[in-house]
C-alpha positions in Angstrom: 51.0 -73.3 26.0 49.3 -69.9 25.5 50.9 -66.5 26.3 50.2 -63.0 27.3 53.0 -61.0 25.6 54.4 -57.6 25.3 56.8 -56.4 22.6 59.6 -53.9 22.4 63.4 -53.3 22.3 63.6 -53.2 26.1 67.1 -51.7 25.9 68.3 -51.1 29.5 65.2 -52.8 31.1 64.7 -49.5 32.9 61.9 -48.5 35.4 59.4 -47.8 32.7 60.0 -51.3 31.3 59.7 -52.7 34.8 56.3 -51.1 35.3 55.2 -52.6 32.0 56.4 -56.0 32.9 54.6 -55.8 36.3 51.4 -55.1 34.4 52.1 -58.1 32.1 52.6 -60.5 35.0 49.3 -59.3 36.5 47.4 -59.8 33.3 49.0 -63.2 32.8 47.7 -64.3 36.2 44.2 -62.9 35.6 43.9 -64.7 32.2 45.7 -67.9 33.2 48.4 -67.3 30.6 52.2 -67.4 30.7 54.0 -64.1 30.4 56.2 -63.6 27.3 58.5 -60.8 26.1 59.1 -60.4 22.4 62.2 -58.4 21.9 64.9 -57.8 19.4 68.6 -58.6 19.2 69.3 -55.2 17.8 67.8 -51.7 17.9 65.1 -51.1 15.3 66.0 -47.5 14.7 69.4 -48.5 13.6 67.7 -50.4 10.7 64.9 -48.0 10.0 67.0 -44.7 10.2 70.4 -46.2 9.5 71.7 -44.9 12.9 74.4 -46.4 15.1 72.8 -46.1 18.5 74.9 -48.0 21.1 73.2 -50.5 23.5 72.5 -50.0 27.2 72.3 -53.7 27.5 73.8 -56.5 25.4 71.3 -59.3 24.5 72.8 -61.5 27.3 72.4 -58.7 29.9 68.8 -58.0 28.7 67.8 -61.6 29.0 69.3 -61.7 32.6 67.4 -58.6 33.6 64.1 -59.9 32.1 64.6 -63.2 34.0 65.0 -61.1 37.2 61.5 -59.7 36.4 60.1 -63.3 36.4 59.8 -63.4 32.6 60.9 -66.9 31.7 59.7 -67.0 28.0 61.8 -64.5 25.9 61.4 -64.5 22.2 64.3 -62.7 20.4 63.8 -61.5 16.8 66.4 -59.9 14.6 64.9 -56.7 13.4 65.7 -56.5 9.7 64.5 -54.8 6.5 61.9 -57.4 6.0 60.3 -56.9 9.4 60.6 -53.1 9.1 58.4 -53.1 6.0 55.7 -55.4 7.5 52.3 -53.9 8.0 50.8 -54.4 11.5 48.4 -57.1 10.3 51.2 -59.1 8.7 53.3 -58.9 11.8 50.4 -60.1 14.0 49.6 -62.9 11.5 53.1 -64.1 10.8 54.8 -63.5 14.2 52.4 -62.8 17.1 49.8 -65.4 16.3 52.4 -68.1 15.6 53.8 -67.7 19.1 50.5 -68.6 20.6 49.9 -65.2 22.0 46.3 -64.7 23.2 46.8 -61.3 24.8 49.1 -58.6 23.7 50.0 -55.7 26.1 51.2 -52.7 24.2 53.3 -50.0 25.9 51.3 -46.7 26.3 53.0 -45.1 23.3 54.2 -48.2 21.5 53.6 -48.7 17.8 54.5 -51.5 15.4 54.1 -52.1 11.7 55.0 -49.8 8.8 51.4 -48.5 8.6 51.5 -46.7 12.0 48.0 -47.6 13.0 45.9 -46.4 16.0 45.3 -48.5 19.0 41.7 -49.2 18.0 42.9 -50.4 14.6 45.4 -52.7 16.2 42.6 -54.1 18.4 40.3 -54.6 15.5 42.9 -56.5 13.5 44.1 -58.6 16.4 40.6 -59.8 17.2 40.5 -61.4 13.7 43.3 -63.7 14.9 41.9 -64.5 18.3 44.2 -62.0 20.1 43.1 -59.4 22.6 45.2 -56.2 22.7 45.4 -54.2 26.0 47.0 -50.7 26.2 49.4 -50.4 29.1 49.0 -47.7 31.8 51.1 -44.6 31.3 54.3 -44.7 33.4 54.4 -41.9 35.9 57.6 -40.1 34.9 59.4 -39.5 31.6 61.7 -42.5 31.3 63.2 -43.7 28.0 66.2 -45.5 26.8 67.1 -42.5 24.7 67.1 -40.2 27.7 69.2 -42.6 29.7 71.8 -42.8 26.9 72.0 -39.1 26.8 72.6 -38.9 30.6 75.3 -41.6 30.5 77.1 -39.9 27.6 76.9 -36.6 29.5 78.5 -38.1 32.6 75.3 -37.8 34.5 75.6 -41.3 35.7 73.6 -40.9 39.0 70.5 -39.6 37.2 70.9 -42.4 34.6 71.0 -44.9 37.5 67.8 -43.4 39.0 66.0 -44.0 35.7 67.4 -47.5 35.3 66.6 -48.5 38.8 70.2 -49.7 39.3 73.7 -48.6 38.5 74.9 -48.7 34.9 77.3 -51.5 34.1 80.0 -52.2 31.5 81.7 -55.6 31.0 84.9 -56.0 29.2 88.1 -58.0 28.8 91.3 -56.8 30.4 94.0 -56.2 27.8 97.6 -55.1 28.0 98.4 -51.4 28.4 101.6 -49.5 28.8 101.9 -50.0 32.6 102.4 -46.3 33.4 99.9 -46.5 36.2 102.0 -49.1 37.9 105.1 -46.9 37.8 103.3 -44.2 39.8 101.8 -46.6 42.4 98.3 -46.9 40.8 98.2 -49.9 38.5 95.2 -50.0 36.2 93.3 -52.6 34.2 92.7 -51.6 30.6 89.2 -52.7 29.5 88.1 -53.7 26.0 84.3 -53.6 26.1 81.7 -55.0 23.7 81.9 -52.9 20.5 78.2 -52.1 20.6 77.9 -51.2 24.2 77.4 -47.5 25.3 80.5 -46.0 27.0 80.0 -43.3 29.6 81.2 -39.8 28.7 84.9 -39.0 29.3 85.9 -38.4 32.9 86.8 -40.1 36.2 84.1 -42.2 38.0 83.7 -43.9 41.3 82.9 -47.6 40.5 82.7 -51.1 41.8 84.3 -54.0 40.0 83.2 -57.6 40.1 86.1 -60.0 39.8 85.8 -63.7 40.6 82.5 -63.0 42.3 84.2 -60.4 44.6 83.3 -56.7 44.6 86.0 -54.1 44.9 85.8 -50.3 45.2 87.4 -48.9 42.1 88.1 -45.7 40.1 87.6 -45.7 36.3 89.1 -43.2 33.9 87.5 -42.9 30.5 89.2 -40.8 27.8 92.6 -39.9 26.2 94.9 -39.4 29.2 95.9 -35.8 28.4 98.8 -35.8 30.9 100.5 -38.5 28.8 99.7 -36.7 25.6 97.5 -39.7 24.7 95.7 -39.9 21.4 94.2 -43.4 22.0 90.9 -43.8 23.7 91.2 -45.9 26.9 89.0 -47.3 29.6 91.3 -47.8 32.6 90.2 -49.1 36.1 92.3 -48.8 39.3 90.9 -51.5 41.6 91.5 -50.8 45.2 93.0 -53.5 47.4 93.4 -56.0 44.6 96.5 -57.8 43.6 96.7 -60.3 40.8 97.0 -60.8 37.0 93.8 -60.0 35.2 95.0 -60.1 31.6 92.4 -61.9 29.4 89.8 -61.9 32.2 86.4 -60.5 31.9 85.3 -58.0 34.6 82.2 -56.0 35.3 82.3 -52.3 36.1 79.4 -50.7 38.0 79.4 -47.0 37.7 78.3 -45.3 40.9 79.2 -41.6 40.7 80.9 -39.1 38.4 84.0 -37.8 40.3 85.7 -35.3 38.0 86.6 -34.4 34.4 89.8 -35.5 32.8 92.6 -33.2 33.7 96.1 -32.4 32.2 98.8 -32.3 34.8 102.3 -30.9 34.3 104.1 -34.0 35.7 103.4 -37.6 36.6 104.0 -36.6 40.2 101.1 -34.1 40.1 98.9 -36.8 38.5 99.8 -39.3 41.3 98.9 -36.7 44.0 95.5 -36.1 42.3 94.8 -39.9 42.1 95.7 -40.2 45.8 93.0 -37.6 46.6 90.5 -39.4 44.3 91.2 -42.7 46.1 90.8 -41.0 49.5 87.3 -39.8 48.4 86.4 -43.3 47.3 87.4 -44.8 50.6 85.6 -42.0 52.6 82.3 -42.3 50.6 
């Protein structure tokens, strides 16, 4: 089977990526080829620049989102030192060609290979190996994984969702906490997320939680719980109208709106009154 492919990190599978994938499907149909995405299990800049950029999507989430875009063939590479040092021609010869790629759609500003070639040079080299390279159309607005990360870290979750084309989500396992929320009438689930997943900036968020295929309105607090003189970072979710034991269970949090910053209250009673107001806002939304 022969393929029309595109290549990239695709972290977040945001609207810019969706536009590229739409173009890939169109070209695949026109050339009677199957669409393929060549992506990475990690973020290349973390290898090249020795950074520690967190992921918008785990590899499992990325695959699921690509499948939703009707991409059934997904080739996942581990971006390592060896790949980072490959020249463009070697990457085409040793990877692209061996995947039976006959057409390669390059993102408008995308580059690969350590020699940082121009589009015309890519095209000339690829032709030697029977591969046509097409430059993708420029996406209409500025939309990048880096910008989305910055918005999420800054608590600007609604703008991030606009760029993603969906609400940002975080999955994690429920672990034992200190049960203080239960004593003031607002029990919380303490979440332990994937270590490499990006955590939104500290604050209180209006969310939805998926539990046992049911969706519940929720409120998520991210931070250090200043009222309790906390020094341990926590992700705590109060799930409205839910009763049950979630310890050890994996739940998905969908961030809908930034509600307020973390606040230090003089007493637990004041904290409880503020949470009551927050919950009322969630119910009235």
